[in-house]
N, C-alpha and C positions, 0 to 999 in steps of 0.2 A: 504494500500500500504506500502511496506517495501523498504526503501532507502538502498542502498549499497554503501560502500566506502572502500577504502583500510584501513587495520588495521593501527591505528595511529603511532605505533612504526616503521612500515615499511615505511610509508609515510615520517616520520621525517628523516629517513635515505636515502630518495630519491631512494628507491628500486623500482623495477618493478616486477610484479607478472604475472604468465602465465594465459592466457585465451584461452580455447580450442574452436574450431569451432564445435565439436560434443562432446557428452557426452559418446561416445562409445570407443574412444581411444585418445591417445595424439599425433597423428601424425601431426595434423595441429593446430598451435597455434600462438598467438602473445603475446608479453610482454607488459603489460599495466602499465602506471604510475598512481599516485594518481589523477592527472588531468584528465586522460582519464576515470577514474571511477566517477568523479564528476557528479552528476545528474543521476546515474545509479539506476535501480530498480530491485528488486527480482521478478522473474516470477514464477508461479506455476510449480510444477514438471509435466513432460509429462506423467508419469506413466510407462515409459520405464525402466525396472529394470537394464539395462546396464548403465544408467545415475545416479544411486543412489549415487555415490561418489561425485557428483558435484552439485553446485547451478547454476540454469539457470538465467542469468543476462541480462537485456536489457540496453545497453549503450545509452548515450544521442544522439549518432549519428545514432541510429536505429539498430545497429548490435546486434544480440543475441549470447552470448558466454556462455560457461560453465566454472565455476571456483571452486577451492577448498575453502571451507568455512573458513579454518584456516587463509587465507590471508585477510579476510574481516571482517568489522564491519557492523552490521545491526541496522537500526533505524526504528521503526514502526511509520508510519505517520497516523494521524487520520483525 
């Protein structure tokens, strides 16, 4: 399992980063704080080539969102 969190420099500055509801376009999104990403995990790719620009993330509240990897830090859990 891979844990996901906001990149530490962005979290330090109290920034919010976009999370999209689909990996196909950016028409529907929310802005997430580092607190909202606490406890999030990386999900496997769906295999849909339209989603290749995004990481699929399961938030602790059960929502699945698509996020740009440059906004995130990843930690492999064993």
